[in-house]
C-alpha positions in Angstrom: 0.0 -0.1 0.1 2.9 2.2 0.4 3.0 4.7 -2.5 -0.6 4.4 -3.3 -3.1 7.3 -3.2 -6.1 7.4 -1.0 -9.4 9.5 -2.3 -7.1 10.8 -5.0 -5.3 13.1 -2.8 -3.5 11.3 0.0 -0.4 9.5 -0.5 0.5 7.0 1.8 4.4 6.9 3.3 4.6 4.6 5.8 2.4 2.0 8.1 1.9 3.0 11.4 0.7 -0.1 12.7 -2.3 -2.5 12.0 -5.1 -3.9 14.2 -7.8 -6.9 13.6 -10.1 -4.2 11.8 -7.5 -2.1 9.8 -4.1 -0.9 8.9 -3.2 2.8 9.5 -0.7 4.8 7.5 0.8 8.1 7.5 -0.1 9.9 4.5 0.8 13.2 2.7 -2.0 15.4 1.2 -1.0 16.0 -2.3 -2.2 19.6 -2.2 -0.4 20.3 0.8 2.8 18.5 1.1 4.1 20.0 4.4 1.2 18.6 6.1 0.3 15.1 7.3 -3.0 12.9 7.9 -3.4 9.7 8.8 -5.7 7.0 6.3 -7.2 3.8 7.8 -7.5 1.2 5.6 -10.4 -1.4 5.9 -9.0 -5.1 6.0 -10.2 -7.1 3.5 -11.9 -9.7 5.6 -14.0 -6.8 7.6 -15.4 -5.7 4.1 -16.6 -9.1 3.5 -19.1 -8.9 6.4 -22.9 -8.9 5.3 -23.6 -5.4 7.0 -20.2 -4.1 6.5 -21.6 -1.0 4.3 -24.4 -0.4 6.8 -22.1 -0.4 9.8 -19.2 1.9 7.9 -21.8 4.6 7.3 -23.4 4.1 10.3 -19.9 4.5 11.8 -18.7 7.4 9.6 -22.0 9.7 10.2 -21.2 9.3 13.9 -17.7 9.8 13.9 -18.7 13.0 11.5 -20.9 14.4 13.8 -18.6 14.0 17.0 -16.1 16.9 17.3 -14.2 17.3 20.3 -10.6 18.8 21.1 -9.5 15.6 23.3 -10.6 13.2 20.4 -8.7 12.3 16.7 -11.0 14.0 14.1 -12.3 12.5 11.3 -11.5 14.7 8.0 -13.4 12.5 5.5 -14.0 8.9 3.8 -15.1 6.6 1.2 -16.6 2.9 0.9 -15.5 2.4 -2.7 -12.0 4.0 -3.4 -9.7 1.8 -5.2 -7.2 1.1 -2.3 -10.4 -0.1 -0.1 -12.6 1.5 2.1 -10.6 3.8 4.3 -10.9 6.9 6.6 -9.0 9.9 6.7 -7.8 11.2 10.1 -6.2 14.1 11.4 -2.5 13.5 12.0 -1.9 14.3 16.1 2.2 14.4 16.5 3.0 12.6 20.0 3.4 9.3 20.9 1.0 6.7 22.6 0.3 6.3 26.1 1.5 3.0 25.6 4.7 4.1 24.6 5.1 6.6 27.4 4.3 4.1 30.3 6.7 1.6 28.7 9.2 4.2 28.7 8.8 5.9 32.3 6.6 2.8 33.8 4.6 5.0 36.6 3.4 8.7 36.1 2.8 10.6 39.4 -0.9 11.2 40.5 -0.8 15.0 39.5 0.6 14.0 36.0 -2.1 11.1 35.7 -4.7 13.7 36.8 -4.0 16.0 33.9 -4.2 13.1 31.3 -7.4 12.0 32.9 -9.1 15.4 32.6 -8.8 15.6 28.9 -9.6 11.8 28.8 -12.8 12.5 30.7 -14.0 15.2 28.7 -13.7 13.5 25.5 -15.4 10.4 27.1 -18.3 12.4 28.5 -19.0 14.0 25.6 -19.1 11.1 23.3 -21.3 9.4 25.9 -23.5 12.2 25.9 -23.7 11.6 22.0 -25.0 8.1 22.5 -21.0 7.0 21.2 -19.3 4.4 23.5 -15.8 3.4 23.1 -15.7 -0.3 23.8 -11.9 -0.6 23.2 -9.9 1.8 25.4 -6.3 1.1 26.3 -3.3 3.0 26.2 -1.8 2.4 22.2 -5.9 4.0 21.5 -4.6 7.3 23.5 -2.1 9.7 21.9 -0.2 12.0 24.1 1.0 15.6 22.8 4.1 17.2 24.2 4.9 14.3 26.8 6.9 15.4 29.5 5.9 19.2 29.0 3.6 21.6 31.4 1.0 21.5 28.8 1.1 17.7 28.0 -2.6 16.5 26.9 -4.1 13.6 25.3 -6.2 12.6 22.5 -8.6 9.7 22.2 -8.1 7.6 19.0 -10.8 4.9 17.3 -14.2 6.3 18.2 -15.0 5.4 14.5 -14.8 2.0 14.9 -16.5 1.0 18.0 -19.3 -0.5 15.9 -17.0 -2.9 14.4 -15.6 -4.6 17.6 -18.9 -4.9 18.9 -20.6 -7.0 16.2 -21.8 -10.2 17.9 -18.8 -13.1 17.8 -19.8 -16.7 19.1 -16.3 -18.4 19.0 -15.8 -21.8 17.8 -14.6 -22.6 21.1 -18.1 -21.5 22.5 -19.9 -24.0 19.9 -17.6 -27.4 19.8 -16.3 -27.3 23.9 -13.1 -27.3 22.9 -10.2 -24.5 22.7 -9.9 -21.0 24.4 -12.6 -18.4 24.5 -11.6 -14.5 23.9 -13.3 -11.5 24.6 -14.2 -8.6 22.4 -12.1 -6.1 23.2 -8.5 -6.1 24.6 -8.9 -8.7 27.3 -6.5 -6.8 29.6 -8.7 -3.8 29.6 -12.2 -5.2 28.9 -15.1 -5.1 31.2 -16.9 -8.0 33.2 -20.3 -6.9 31.1 -18.9 -7.2 27.9 -17.2 -10.4 28.9 -20.5 -11.5 30.4 -22.4 -10.5 27.4 -24.7 -7.7 29.6 -26.0 -4.7 28.1 -23.4 -2.1 27.6 -23.0 1.4 28.2 -20.6 4.3 28.7 -19.7 2.7 32.5 -18.2 -0.1 30.2 -15.8 2.4 29.3 -15.3 4.1 32.6 -14.3 0.4 33.9 -11.5 0.4 31.0 -10.5 4.1 32.3 -10.0 2.3 35.9 -7.6 -0.5 34.4 -5.6 2.4 32.5 -5.3 4.4 36.1 -4.2 1.4 38.3 -1.3 0.9 35.5 -0.5 4.2 35.3 -0.4 4.6 39.5 1.3 1.5 40.2 3.2 0.1 37.2 1.3 -3.3 36.5 -1.8 -4.3 35.5 -4.4 -5.5 38.1 -4.7 -8.8 36.6 -1.8 -10.3 35.2 -2.7 -13.9 34.0 -0.6 -15.2 31.1 -3.9 -17.2 29.7 -7.0 -15.5 28.4 -9.5 -17.4 30.1 -8.0 -16.9 33.6 -7.8 -13.5 32.5 -11.4 -12.9 31.6 -12.2 -15.0 34.5 -10.5 -12.3 37.1 -12.2 -9.7 35.4 -15.4 -11.0 36.5 -14.4 -12.6 39.8 -11.4 -11.4 41.3 -10.9 -7.9 43.4 -7.9 -6.2 42.2 -4.9 -6.3 44.3 -4.7 -3.5 47.2 -2.1 -0.9 46.5 0.0 -1.6 49.5 -0.2 -5.6 49.0 2.0 -4.6 45.6 4.3 -2.4 47.2 2.4 1.0 46.5 1.6 1.8 50.2 2.7 5.7 49.3 -0.3 6.1 46.8 -3.0 8.2 49.4 -6.2 5.8 50.3 -8.4 8.0 49.0 -7.0 8.0 45.4 -7.1 4.2 45.5 -10.7 4.5 46.3 -11.6 6.4 43.2 -9.6 3.5 41.2 -11.1 1.0 43.1 -14.7 2.0 42.5 -14.3 2.4 38.5 -12.8 -1.4 38.9 -16.5 -2.5 40.4 -17.5 -5.5 38.8 -21.0 -3.9 37.8 -21.9 -0.7 36.2 -24.1 0.6 38.8 -21.5 0.2 41.4 -19.0 2.4 39.8 -18.8 6.3 39.1 -21.7 6.6 37.0 -20.4 9.3 34.3 -16.6 10.0 33.2 -17.4 13.8 34.7 -18.0 12.0 38.2 -14.7 10.0 37.8 -12.4 13.2 37.0 -14.3 14.7 39.8 -13.7 12.1 42.3 -10.0 11.9 41.2 -9.5 15.5 41.6 -10.9 15.7 45.0 -8.4 12.8 46.0 -5.5 15.0 44.5 -6.5 18.2 45.9 -6.7 19.7 42.4 -10.3 20.4 40.2 -8.9 18.5 37.0 -12.5 18.7 35.3 -12.2 22.4 35.2 -8.5 22.8 34.5 -8.5 20.9 31.6 -12.3 22.2 30.1 -11.5 22.9 26.3 -11.4 26.5 25.8 -14.2 28.0 24.0 -15.5 24.4 23.2 -19.3 23.9 23.3 -21.3 20.9 22.2 -23.2 20.9 19.0 -26.9 22.6 19.2 -29.8 20.3 18.5 -30.2 21.9 15.4 -26.7 21.3 14.3 -27.4 17.7 15.2 -30.3 17.0 12.8 -27.9 15.5 10.6 -27.1 12.6 12.8 -29.4 9.9 11.9 -29.4 5.9 13.0 -28.3 3.4 10.4 -30.5 2.8 7.9 -32.7 -0.5 8.3 -31.5 -3.7 6.7 -33.3 -4.0 3.1 -36.0 -6.9 3.0 -34.0 -9.4 1.1 -34.9 -11.0 -1.8 -36.0 -14.5 -2.7 -32.7 -16.5 -3.8 -32.9 -17.7 -7.3 -31.9 -21.4 -6.2 -35.0 -22.9 -5.1 -33.3 -25.0 -2.5 -31.9 -22.2 -1.0 -34.2 -21.0 1.9 -33.4 -18.0 4.2 -35.6 -16.8 7.6 -34.9 -13.7 9.5 -35.6 -13.2 13.2 -34.5 -11.7 16.4 -33.0 -13.1 19.6 -33.7 -11.0 22.9 -30.4 -12.5 24.5 -27.0 -11.5 25.3 -24.1 -13.3 22.9 -22.5 -15.4 25.9 -26.1 -16.9 26.5 -26.8 -17.1 22.6 -23.6 -19.4 22.1 -24.7 -22.0 24.8 -28.4 -22.3 22.9 -26.6 -22.6 20.1 -24.5 -25.2 21.3 -27.1 -27.3 22.4 -28.9 -27.0 18.8 -25.6 -28.4 17.5 -25.2 -31.2 19.6 -28.7 -32.1 19.4 -29.1 -32.2 15.7 -25.8 -34.1 15.0 -24.1 -30.8 13.6 -20.7 -29.9 12.8 -19.3 -26.5 12.9 -17.1 -25.2 9.7 -16.3 -21.8 11.0 -17.4 -19.0 13.5 -15.9 -15.4 12.8 -17.4 -12.1 13.6 -21.2 -11.7 12.6 -21.2 -15.5 10.9 -21.5 -19.3 11.7 -21.3 -22.1 9.2 -22.5 -25.0 10.0 -23.3 -28.8 8.6 -26.2 -30.7 10.1 -27.1 -34.6 9.1 -23.8 -35.4 7.5 -23.4 -39.1 7.3 -20.7 -40.9 9.5 -17.5 -41.6 7.3 -18.0 -38.6 4.7 -14.8 -36.8 3.5 -15.2 -34.0 1.2 -12.9 -34.4 -1.9 -10.6 -31.9 -2.7 -10.7 -29.9 -5.9 -8.0 -30.9 -8.8 -7.8 -34.5 -6.5 -8.4 -36.8 -9.5 -9.3 -40.1 -9.4 -7.5 -40.9 -6.2 -9.0 -37.6 -4.6 -12.7 -39.6 -5.9 -11.9 -42.7 -3.9 -10.6 -40.5 -0.7 -13.7 -38.6 -0.8 -16.4 -40.9 -1.8 -19.8 -40.3 -0.4 -21.6 -42.4 2.0 -25.1 -42.8 0.9 -28.0 -41.4 2.7 -31.6 -42.1 2.5 -34.0 -39.9 0.2 -35.5 -36.9 1.3 -32.6 -36.7 4.6 -29.9 -34.9 2.4 -27.3 -33.4 4.6 -28.1 -29.3 5.1 -25.7 -26.3 5.3 -26.4 -23.6 7.4 -25.0 -20.2 7.5 -26.0 -17.9 10.4 -25.4 -14.3 9.8 -25.8 -12.2 12.9 -26.0 -8.4 13.7 -26.1 -6.2 16.9 -28.2 -3.0 15.6 -27.8 -1.5 19.1 -25.0 -2.6 20.8 -26.0 -1.3 24.2 -28.8 -4.0 23.9 -29.2 -7.9 24.4 -30.5 -8.4 20.8 -29.3 -10.2 17.9 -31.0 -10.3 14.8 -30.4 -13.0 12.8 -30.6 -14.7 9.0 -30.6 -18.4 8.6 -29.6 -19.5 5.4 -30.4 -23.1 4.6 -28.4 -24.9 1.4 -28.0 -28.2 0.4 -24.5 -29.8 0.2 -23.0 -30.0 -3.3 -22.5 -33.6 -2.9 -25.9 -34.2 -1.6 -28.4 -32.5 -4.0 -32.0 -33.0 -2.8 -34.5 -34.2 -5.3 -38.0 -33.4 -3.5 -38.6 -29.5 -3.3 -41.1 -29.4 -1.2 -39.4 -32.2 1.3 -36.7 -29.6 1.4 -38.3 -26.6 2.3 -40.5 -28.6 5.1 -37.2 -29.9 6.9 -35.5 -26.4 6.6 -38.7 -24.6 8.0 -38.8 -27.4 11.0 -34.8 -26.7 11.6 -35.8 -23.3 11.6 -38.8 -23.5 14.2 -36.5 -25.3 16.2 -33.5 -22.9 16.1 -35.9 -20.1 17.3 -37.1 -22.4 20.2 -34.0 -23.0 21.4 -32.9 -19.1 21.1 -35.8 -18.4 23.2 -38.4 -17.7 20.5 
């Protein structure tokens, strides 16, 4: 990608890093060679998600209408650029908070307070606008003028909050084998995100609590090396008290603020970013909220927000051309973790095989006869013998089932599901009516498992 041009006017100079959703590049505006911008190109595997366009457009609208001095600003975006869907954002000269911590390890309470003030101003404005970040961590925070009296912070990646909230029922949850990972970054993820509960701005405050703990003590509250133990600790374990990890020099009122932010349930924490900043300031003897108030900044008036609209509803899907391709749409009102357990029961009870599970999509096979092996393409006569098909009675042909899942409101335990039934290529059904009856019965059973 280096050397290519995004949106016809930003030349990509070098990669700044890559994550699960996108790669970020430093770019040079062609009409302003002395300036810099940041181009975030979405990875190809994200683009294949069935609702990618809808998600992308909704997130761009959300980010374009969220302006704050302590948040990195979106400049423009394109869904159909020749290099792929991408967003152009302001370039912030500085280092990430992650780099700062690696360099200095521990920051003084006064310095943490100055950074926290701007951090909480950005979060409060985002939460007031209905935006929850869901993946706060030091690498998503830029520190400007590090080490100087005017040191400040900017929050990155508000625009991709929706992608991180896509339903992801993992392979291990459906099969019982392997490790289970949390959406978000495991070291900073909130207990309610792990549990699959409703998520709001207070989930971000838990992540802030983890960051505060790290900045003040030089370590994370939970240091398990395996992700399943780490996630369990977020849900069940109390963070170590400061005096037990050699930090008894920190005043108890300060520790109390951090421990409160790390409460296991949202209603036990501070209820807003402003409250968190105010409590931290009281513990350090400084009004950090007032001291970091952005000069001259005011929230957009209601009439200025008129163009902020919700994502358009999904279009009604047309009937497929293939008469043996059956689609059903429905909603399930339950958290993802509960849906995972229910789907695992469905798979086991109907003798299913899980082929793949990725964000938004699960692929299954039902009724595959024992001993079946799929022949590889181009394997010739030997491949035919290796993959020869056990016979099945007519009317009992195996079924391929793809579940496409969406979560329109990441804060609610509501899943929109499209169930797509298809024949396996090695077992084409002969009786269309029988096939549709079987698919309809499976659809009805699936809805019952998901509480419908």
